[in-house]
N, C-alpha and C positions, 0 to 999 in steps of 0.2 A: 505495502497501498504507500501509493506514493502523497507526503502534505506537502502541500503550500501554502507557503509562509507571505504575502503582499510588504512589502513594503512600501511605508507612508513617505506620500507626496510631502512634495516640501511646497510651500504655494507662497505667494507673495500674501500682508494682511493685506484688506480691502480698501485704507487708511492712507497706507504708503504712500502712493501717487498727493494726499494731500497735503504729507508734511512741505515744508519749506525751512530753510534756519530760524534760527533767534530774528527779533531785529536786532537793529547796534543801542549797546547800552548805553542810557542815559545821568549823567549825573548831574545831584539832585546838588538846588541850594540848602540847601541845612545838613548835619553830622546828628540831632538826636532832637527826638520830639519830647515835650514833656507836656503834665495840666495843666493851669494855673489853679489854684485851691481857690480864688475866689472868685472868678472867671469862669472853669471848669470849662477852657479853652485848651486848645494847646499851641504850646506857645515852642515854635521852632527857632535855635540854633545853630552857628557855625560853626566851626572846630576853633575858632579863636571863642566860643562861648559868648557871643553877639547875637542881640536875636535878629532873626531875619525876617523880614515884611514880607509875608507869601502872595498880596498881593488883593486885589476885591473877588467874595466870590457871593453864588450863589446862596440863597436858605431856604427853609420851606415848611409850612407848618396847614396839618389839617385837622377838622375839626368834625364827630360824625355825633349826629342825636338821635336819638332812641323815639322813635313816635309811636303809639300807645290809639287806636281809631275805634277799641272795640270796648265797651264797658263787662259784658256778661261773662263770662268762662270762657269762653272759646276766646283764643290766642288771633286776634289780629292788629300784626305787628309792621312797622315800618320802618328803616331809617332813611337819614341823609348823609351826603356827605360834601365839603368842600373843599377846598386846600389853599393855598397862599403864595407863595411865589416872587421871591427877591430878581 
């Protein structure tokens, strides 16, 4: 009796054609980031320990309110949402 052993075939992974080299690394203007205990904001410092201004950036705030429109025992609730962005 003859035993046939199948060798596994090696195939290229399906995502290999999508791979690309990593982009060139960028040098950041800061060396460390710490939290200011009074404002709870990040403070960026350079390698000399001086504060680095990171420029203006946007902030956003969202609110959500719950509404109940049915006073009997059945649930009939809704809510609305809004947001503000600088």
